[in-house]
N, C-alpha and C positions, 0 to 999 in steps of 0.2 A: 622592057620593064626590069627595074633593078630590085634584087632581093636583099632585104636588110636582115642581117644575122644578129640576133639578140643573144647575149650571154645567158647561160643557164642560171636559174636561181641558186643562191648560195645554199649549201647543205647545212642544215641546222646541226649543232653538236649533239652528240648522244646524251641523253639525260644521265645524271649521276646515279650510280648503283645505290639503291637505298640500303642502309645498314640496319642494325637492330633498332626496334622501336621507331622505324620510319626516318631515322636520321641519315644524313649524307655521309658516305664513307670518305674520309680525307685522303689525299694522295699519299702514296707510300713514301716514307722518309728514307733518306740515305742511311745505311748502317752506321756510318761515322757519327751522324747527327743523333741517332738513337743512343749510342754509347755516351756521347756528350751530355744528352739529356739525363741519362741514368746517373752519370757522375755529378751533375748539378743537383739532382734529387738527393743523393747521398750526402753531398757537402752541406746542402741547406738543412737537412734533417739533423746532421751531427752538430752544426753550429747552433741551431735553435735548441737542440737538446742540451748542449753545454750551458747556454745562457739560462735556460729554465732550471736545469739541475742545480746550478750553483746559486740560484736566487729563489724564485717562488716555489718550484717543485721541491727543491732541497729543503727549504724551511718547513714545508708541509710534511715531508717525510720525517724530518727531525721531530716535529711536534707529535706525530703519530707514534714513533719509536719511543719517545719519552713517556707518553701516556702508558704504553704497554709495559715499559720497564718499571714505571712507578707502581703500577698495579701488582706486578710480580714481586718487587722488593717489599711492598707493604704486606703482601701475603706471607712472605718469608719471615718478616719481622714479627708478625702476629703469631706464627707457628714456632718461632725460635729457631728457624733453620737458615737464617741469613748468614752468609760466609763471614768468617772472622780471620781468615788467612788465605793461603793459596789453594786450599782444598775445600770441598763442600762438607756439609755436616756428616755425610756418609763416606768421607775420605776419598772422593774422586777429584781429579784436577778440575779447577774452574775452567769452563769453556770461555773462549774469547767473546767479549761483549756481555757476559753475564753481569747483571746488576749487583754492585757491591756496596754502594753508599749513596746517600742523598746529600748533595752539596747545597748550602744556602749562604748567600752573601746579602744580608738585609740592605746595606747601603746602596747596592746596585739593583735590588729587586730580583736577584737571580735565584732560581731553584732548578737544579738539574740532577738527574739520576746519573751516577758515575758507573760506567761499565768497566769490566776487566780487560786490560790490554790497551795499547796506544797505536795500533795500526790505523792506516787511513780509513779502512773499512769500518772499524769500530767507532772512530771519531765522527762518522757521518750521523750516528745516532745520538751523540752527546759527548761530554768529557769522558776521558778514559784514565784508569789508574795504571801507572807503570808497574808491570808485574814483578820486577825485581826490587821493589821497595815495599816497606811495611804498609799496612792499611792505616788510614788516618786514626789517630788516637793512640797509636802504639809508639814505642821508643824508636828513635831514628827519624830520618827524613822521608816522608811520604810524598810522592810526586803525582800530580794530576795534570793531564794535558787536555787542551780544548781548542777548537777552531776559532780563528779570528773573524772570518767573514762568511765562509760557506756553512750550509746546513745549520741554520738557526743562529749562527755567530754567537755562541754562548759566552765566549771570553773576549768579546770585542771591547768591553769597557774596563778591562783589568788595569790598564794604565792609569785610570782615574781613582784607584783605591788609595785612600789616605792612610798614613801610619796610624795604628791603633784601631782600625776598623775590625769588626768582628766577622769571622768566618765560622760557620757551623757545619759539621759533617756528622751524619747519623749512619752508623754501621750496626752490625749484629751485636756489638759490645756497648751500644748506647750512643749518646751524643758527645762529640768532642768539639770543644770551642777553642778557636785560635785567635790571636791578635796579630794584625799585620805589622811586620817590621819595616817593610819598604818595598819599592819597586826597583828592579835593576834590569840591565840589558846585557847582551853578550859583550864580554870584555870588562865589565864592572867587577869590583872587588867582591869576592865570595864571602858570605857570612861565616862565622865560626861554626865548626862541626856541632851537630846536635847532641852527640854523645848519647847518654841515657835519657835525655829529654826528648820530647816529641816536637817535630817541626813539620810544616806543610809547605810545599813549593808548588805553586800553580804556574803553568807554562802555556804560552801561546805565541803566535807569530808577531813580529813587528814589521812595520813598513806600510806601504800603500796597499789599498784593497787588492786582494788576489795576486799580489806580487811581493811575497815576504822577502825581507832582506836580513832577517836575524830572528832571535828569540827574545821574548820578554818574560821576565820572571817576577813572581810575587812571593816573598818569603813571609811566613807567619809562624809564631811561637805558640805551642800548646799551653793553654791556661787551665785546663781541667786535668784530673789525675791520669797518669799514663796507664794504659790497659796492657794486659799480658799479650805477648807475641807468640803465636804458635810456631812450630818448626817451619822453616822456609826451604822449599825445594828448588826455587829459582832464585839464585843469589845475585847480588849486584853485578851487573855486566853480562848476565846470562840471557840476553835478549838479542834478537837480530836487528839489522839495520832498519828494517821497516818499522820498528817500534821506537827508534830514536827520534829526537825532535827534528822536524822537517824531513823525515824519512817517507819514502813512498814504497809501494809494493811492487816496484819494478823487477825485483828479483824473485817474485813469487809466480810460479807457473799458473796458479789458479786465476790470478788477475788477468794475465795475458790471454789465457784460454777463453775467458769470458768475453774479452774484447774481440777476439778473433771470431768466435761463434756468432755474437750479435752483429758484427760487421758483415759477415756472410749473409745473415738473414736480411739485413738492411739492403745489401746490394741486390739480392734476389728480388726483394719487394720493389726496388727502384726499376729494375729491368722489366718486371711485370707491369709496373705503372706506365712505362713508355710504350709497351706493346698495347696495353688497353687504350691508351690515348689515340693510337693509330686506328684501332678497329671499333672503338666504342664512342668516343666523343670527349670534348674538353671537360664540361661540368660533371658529367657522370663519373668520369675517371677520378677527378680530384675530390669529389664528395666521398667516394668510396676509399680511395687510397690515402687521402690526407691523414686521417686518424691513425692508420697503420704505420705510415712513415714517421709520424710524430712519436708514436709509442716506441718504435724500434730505435729512433734517434735518441730518445731518453735512455733506453736500455744501454746503448753503446756508450753514451756519455757517462752514465752512472758507473759502468764497469771501468771506463778510462779514468774516472776520478780517483780510483784506488791507486793509480800510478803516480798521482800528484802528491806534493808534500802534505803530510797528515795534519799540519796546523794551519793550512790555507783557509 
C-alpha cells in the first residue's frame, strides 16, 4: 500500500493591525521617503502661498488694509489731527504706514489711502509717500509710489493717464488738485525743477506682470494754492535702499527673521503631517493638516514678499 503525502495547507497571512478608529495601519515608510514627503509638502505650500499672496489673498489684504486706513484718516481729518508733515500733531515721528493722504484719480476710478513710507511692506497696503519729499499740496516735488500688479495693483493703469487729467490729493491741509503733464519712463527727459511750485510724481513698475524691467513716472503740476511746509527732519536722500524705487527689504533683519521663523514652523508642520499619514491614514491627515500647511505657506510667502521689489 502506497502512502500519498499531501502538502500542508497554506498559512493565511496575519490580519493587519488595526489603527485608530478601526483603520488599517499602513506599512512603515523609509526615512528617506518621509523626508522627501516633507520637502514636497513645504514646496507645495510655499508655491501655493506665493500664488495666492500675489493674487487673490493679496488683493483681499489690500482691500482690508485700505478700509482700515480710510477709517483712520477720516477720523483724523474730522478731529483736525491728520499729519501735515513728517511728524504727528503732538510732534512725534510718523510711523511707517501711517495714513497721510487720500489719492483720487477720477479718470481711472482710483481711490487709495496713501501711507507714509515706500518699503515693500508698506506698499502691500496701498500707495506710499516717499518720506524725504514734501506732502502733496506743498512746494517742491512730492513722490507717491504704488504697486503695478501685486496687492490690489493700484497703479496698474498709470500708463493710460492722458495729459491734462486731474489728480486730487486730500491731506490735513485740504484738497490739492494736480493736472497731469505726461508719462515718462526710465531714461526719458526729466521735467524742469518744481522750484517754489508744487508738483506730484507717481511711480510704479514698468514691464510684464510680476517681472518689472524699469520704472514708470507720471508728472503732474499743482493747480491749487501752495500750502505751507513744516520743518522737514528727513531731507532728500535720507532714506535707505529699501525705500527707493524697486527696492526690497533684503537688507532688513526683520524681514529675514520673519521668513526664517515661519519657514521653521512650516517644516515642523510638514514633518508632523508625514508622521500622521503613516499612523493615522490618508484622508484624516489631509483634512486636518491641509488648512495648517496652507496658512503657514501664506505666512512664509507674505514675509518673503517683503524681500521682493516694492513696486512689483
